[in-house]
C-alpha positions, -999 to +999 in steps of 0.1 A: +076+083+357+097+104+335+085+140+330+100+166+307+093+203+309+069+212+281+042+237+288+060+269+279+095+258+269+115+226+267+151+217+275+159+219+239+149+256+237+171+266+266+201+278+246+181+301+224+164+316+255+199+321+271+210+338+239+183+364+239+189+373+276+225+385+269+221+422+261+204+454+270+171+455+286+167+417+286+200+412+304+191+437+330+157+421+335+174+387+338+199+401+364+169+413+385+154+378+382+187+362+395+188+388+424+154+377+434+162+341+431+193+345+451+173+361+479+149+331+478+178+307+480+196+327+507+168+335+532+141+312+545+119+342+549+104+350+524+111+318+506+093+295+531+068+319+542+033+305+532+011+335+536+019+370+522+015+399+547-021+410+549-035+379+533-047+345+543-040+310+531-060+315+500-033+337+484-004+313+494-006+300+458+000+334+442+032+335+464+039+299+454+036+308+417+060+338+421+087+320+440+087+287+420+086+307+387+116+328+396+135+299+410+128+274+383+135+297+355+167+308+370+177+272+374+167+263+338+185+292+323+217+292+345+219+255+348+224+259+386+204+232+404+205+251+437+177+272+423+157+241+413+163+223+446+151+255+465+122+257+441+111+222+450+115+229+487+092+259+483+067+240+462+063+210+485+064+231+517+035+251+504+012+224+490+017+203+521+005+232+542-023+246+521-050+227+503-082+229+483-103+235+514-082+267+522-087+281+487-125+275+486-128+292+521-108+323+511-122+332+477-138+303+461-132+295+425-107+323+419-083+310+445-087+275+432-079+287+397-048+305+410-037+273+428-041+251+398-022+275+376+005+278+401+009+242+408+006+231+372+034+254+361+055+247+391+052+209+385+060+213+348+093+232+355+104+212+386+092+176+381+123+163+364+142+169+396+115+158+421+115+125+439+088+100+430+070+105+463+070+143+458+057+139+423+029+116+435+018+139+462+020+169+438-001+151+412-027+142+437-030+179+449-033+190+412-059+164+404-081+175+433-080+211+421-088+202+385-117+181+396-131+208+417-128+234+389-144+210+365-174+200+386-179+234+403-215+247+400-212+284+399-222+317+381-186+318+369-190+286+348-221+300+329-221+310+293-227+348+296-206+376+284-207+395+318-191+364+333-168+353+305-153+388+302-140+388+338-105+379+349-122+354+372-132+333+341-096+334+327-082+324+361-107+295+365-104+279+332-068+287+327-061+268+358-083+239+347-067+238+313-031+238+326-040+211+351-054+190+321-022+195+301+001+184+329-022+155+341-031+142+306-061+122+297-085+149+307-100+159+273-132+171+287-114+195+310-092+208+282-121+213+257-141+234+283-111+254+291-103+262+255-140+271+249-140+294+279-107+310+269-122+319+235-150+336+253-126+355+275-107+369+245-140+377+228-156+396+256-128+409+279-119+436+253-141+459+233-137+462+194-107+485+199-089+460+220-094+477+252-097+457+284-127+473+300-116+461+335-085+483+331-049+474+330-042+458+364-073+435+364-068+430+327-031+419+330-041+396+360-065+378+336-040+378+309-015+360+332-038+331+332-053+333+297-019+336+280-002+309+301-028+284+292-034+295+256+004+294+248+008+260+264-023+248+245-008+262+212+025+244+218+011+211+228-020+209+207-012+231+177-042+254+181-036+291+184-066+306+205-050+340+207-046+342+170-083+335+164-091+371+177-073+398+155-083+425+180-058+410+204-031+428+184-045+461+197-043+452+235-007+468+239-022+501+228-038+503+262-004+503+279+006+535+260-028+552+264-032+546+301+004+557+312+006+591+329+031+616+314+053+608+345+058+573+329+059+559+364+021+554+370-011+548+350-046+564+350-066+547+378-103+540+369-127+515+381-112+490+405-076+496+395-046+511+413-024+536+396+006+514+397+019+498+366+009+461+368+025+429+355+032+431+318+040+396+307+007+393+287+014+427+271+049+414+261+034+382+246+012+404+222+041+426+214+062+398+203+034+379+186+024+409+166+058+425+162+047+458+179+078+479+179+062+510+196+047+491+225+080+474+230+097+507+232+071+519+257+072+488+278+109+488+281+109+525+288+084+525+317+096+493+333+134+494+328+160+512+348+148+546+337+112+537+345+099+517+376+128+492+374+106+461+377+110+449+340+073+439+337+069+425+370+046+437+400+058+418+432+040+441+454+008+440+433-026+435+450-034+406+427+000+389+429+028+390+405+029+352+395+056+344+372+054+376+352+091+384+353+101+349+339+073+351+313+081+386+303+115+374+294+103+341+279+078+358+257+102+386+245+116+390+211+148+409+209+147+408+171+120+434+173+136+470+171+120+494+196+105+526+179+094+555+199+058+568+195+072+600+180+092+581+156+062+559+147+039+590+145+018+573+171-014+592+179-016+611+212-053+604+213-071+573+221-109+569+221-121+534+228-153+517+217-163+511+254-161+549+262-128+560+275-108+589+262-070+594+268-055+625+252-019+637+259+002+666+246+035+646+243+049+611+246+083+622+259+079+654+279+069+644+314+057+680+322+031+681+294-006+675+302-030+646+298-068+643+299-090+613+307-127+610+303-150+581+308-187+576+297-193+540+285-196+503+295-178+473+309-187+438+298-182+426+333-199+449+359-182+439+391-152+462+388-170+491+372-177+524+391-206+547+391-185+574+373-200+581+340-190+616+326-162+619+350-127+631+341-091+634+353-064+660+345-027+658+347-001+686+340+034+699+350+042+665+364+013+666+389-018+645+393-042+673+399-077+659+393-078+621+398-102+592+394-097+577+428-083+542+427-099+509+435-122+513+465-142+545+461-168+535+436-197+558+443-205+588+419-196+613+447-161+600+447-155+610+411-152+643+393-187+645+380-222+658+393-245+645+420-281+655+426-295+660+461-266+640+474-275+610+451-254+597+423-256+571+397-265+534+401-239+507+405-230+495+379-235+524+357-235+530+319-229+561+297-220+569+261-197+592+243-221+608+218-194+630+201-157+637+201-133+657+178-096+657+179-087+693+168-049+691+172-042+716+198-075+708+215-099+680+220-138+680+225-158+652+239-195+649+249-208+623+273-243+611+280-248+597+315-287+600+316-291+563+320-266+560+347-284+580+374-307+564+399-341+567+383-366+562+411-352+588+433-341+614+407-361+611+375-331+624+355-343+634+321-309+641+306-273+644+318-248+656+292-214+669+300-192+685+273-155+690+279-129+710+258-093+701+266-068+727+253-031+719+252-003+744+258+020+760+284-010+766+306-033+737+296-069+739+305-103+724+305-138+740+299-167+719+311-204+723+306-230+703+324-265+701+310-285+680+335-322+682+346-348+661+362-381+653+346-402+668+374-386+701+366-381+710+402-353+727+418-325+704+431-292+708+448-266+700+422-230+693+433-200+696+410-175+672+426-136+676+425-110+652+437-072+653+441-046+630+456-034+629+493+000+644+483-015+677+471-029+706+490-065+715+483-080+749+495-106+774+485-095+808+478-115+838+463-143+815+452-120+791+434-108+756+443-070+755+443-048+724+442-011+728+448+012+699+436+044+687+452+064+708+427+046+740+434+026+738+402-011+747+408-045+738+393-074+763+396-110+752+393-133+781+386-170+777+382-180+806+360-217+797+360-242+798+377-236+828+399-252+815+432-226+789+444-215+774+476-179+760+477-166+736+503-138+712+512-155+680+522-148+666+557-143+629+549-135+619+585-158+591+594-168+584+559-163+548+548-173+524+521-177+486+526-158+468+498-137+436+496-151+423+530-141+453+550-146+489+557-123+515+540-119+551+550-125+575+520-100+600+535-072+573+527-079+578+490-085+613+482-092+649+490-126+663+480-141+696+472-176+704+459-196+731+445-233+733+452-261+753+436-299+750+437-315+751+403-337+733+379-306+729+356-273+741+370-258+746+335-223+744+352-196+761+333-161+755+347-126+766+336-099+744+350-063+756+344-030+742+354+001+765+356+036+770+370+043+802+390+005+807+393+004+820+357-033+813+355-053+834+330-079+859+337-114+845+329-145+865+318-178+851+308-207+866+289-242+849+285-268+850+259-299+828+256-284+797+241-247+804+243-219+817+265-186+831+255-156+825+279-125+846+275-092+836+288-064+863+289-029+850+296+001+866+309+018+862+276-009+884+259-026+855+243-064+856+243-086+826+238-123+831+233-144+799+238-179+793+226-200+773+249-233+758+236-253+727+245-238+709+215-202+719+215-174+739+231-149+753+208-122+781+204-134+809+182 
C-alpha cells in the first residue's frame, strides 16, 4: 500500500515550508527543533524511553507525539532520512510496548484520545518510509483506538455544553477524527468528530473568545482541536474553525494573561503560571492575520522570552507536536506590530468574568491587576475563587492566584466565613466595571458562590479600585453578610508565592520580593482585627489521585474579625525603597474617605461607598 503524507502538509508543500523558515524568529525556532531532533537521534534516552518521569504508560503517547513530531518534521524539511528512520524506530518501539488497555487504565478516554492523535499524525508523516509489516501493525493499533473512542459509552460523549466545552472533548474527538482520516472509510467516525469539534469551538470560549479553562488547558485542547480541524479542512474542504468568528479573538487571551515580566502568565483555576504550548494560538494568528498577537507570541517565546518558540516540553499536559505545528502554521508575510504601535488596550474584561488590567505592554516593572468573578462552561477545572484578585508590580508577583492544585476559597485572595468558603464549583458575576485611564474600578458579586446551607449568605459584594503609578495600589471594600444577621468570624485571605518573604509588622501584612520591592496590605477597617501568618504544615488537599501539601504552593496570611458585616476596607500598595504612602481613613454613615499621602507630596483622596470606589 502506498501512502502519501496528507493530513497537515504534503510533499509538494515542503519547498514553501522550507522557504518560510529561513529567516528571523522562524529560523531560530527551526534551529531549536533540529537541536531537539539531533538529541533524539544521538541518544537512546530519552528517544526510546517509553514513560516520562513521574508518569505511567498512559502518557507514553504524549511522549510519542512529541518525539515523532520533532523527528518527522525535521526529516521532511531537511530531507535527511536519519530523522525519519529514528522517528519510525521511536514510533514502533512505543506502540509495541503500550496498548489500548494501558491508556484506559491510566486515564480512560483522555489517554485514548491522546494516543489516537499521536499515532494518526505519526503514521501520516512516517508511513511512506515504513515497511509493510510495520504499517500493518500500526494500522491495527490505530483501528483499535478509533473503535474504542467511537463505541465508548461515557459522560464525555454526551451532548452537553459542560462536557463539550472541556479539553477532554477536543482530545477524544480530535483523536477519533484523525484516526478516521488516516484509516479511510470511517464516515460515521468522521461525522461525529466534526459535530463534536463544532461544539467544542462553540462552548470552550465565551462570547469574547476567552477560553474559560485558562491558557494551559485551553491550548492543550487546541492542540487536538486544530490538528483535526485543519486536516479536515484540507481533506474535506470544510472549515470548522471559520464557522465561529469569535475564534479570531482567542489570541487576545495570550496578551491579556501574560504577566509584565513576559516570562509567565496569570495562573487561575487549574493552570500553572508557565507559558503553555502556543501552536493553536499561532494557527489563529495566521488565519486571522493578527499582527499584534504575532508580535507578542514571538516576543515572549523567542530568544528574549522563554526561548521555547511556542513549545512547552516540560508541560504538565505534554507538548505534543507544538513546535513543528507552530512553524507549520506560521505566516512570515504578517508583519508583527507591537501593542503600543497598534494602540492595543491595556484592559481586558471577558464575558465570563475575568479582568486583566496593566499599566504598560513593554515596561516589565509596571503593575498589573487580575480579578475574577464569573463562570466556566466546564466546571472541572474551576476553583472556588469568586471575587478574588492578584496584584503584580515592580517585577514581583506579590499577590497571586495559586496555581493548579489549591482550589478552595481559603487558598485565594478573597473572604471566608467561619472558616467556610464557596462551593465547588462556584459562580460569580461582574456587576460593574469602569476603565478610568489611570485607574480601574470593578465590582463583583459572589453571593451565589458561598455554601448556602452552612452560611446563609445574603450578599457578598467586593469592590476594587486599581490605581496605576510609581506606587501602584488597590483599595478593596467587602460588603458581605449572612441572612441570619448573626456575628461571624470573617477572614480576609492574602497569598503570595514561595520566593517572597511574608511577615506581619505594625498591624500590616508585608511581602518582600526578590528584588527588595515590597507590598503592604493594610486593613483600615474595621478596627478590631487579628492578623496572622498561617501555619500550612500538615495541610493538604486531595486532587489528581494524590495528596498535595499546600505549603508547596503558597504562603498565606489572614485578617480575622468578628462582626455581622466586616465591611473590610483594605489599601494594598507596592513600592520600591519602602516608599509606601501614609494612610488615613474617616468614616461617616454610608461612606468612608481614605487619604493616601505619598513621599512626593502627592495626595490621593478615595471615596468608598457600597456602590463605588473612586478618586475625588
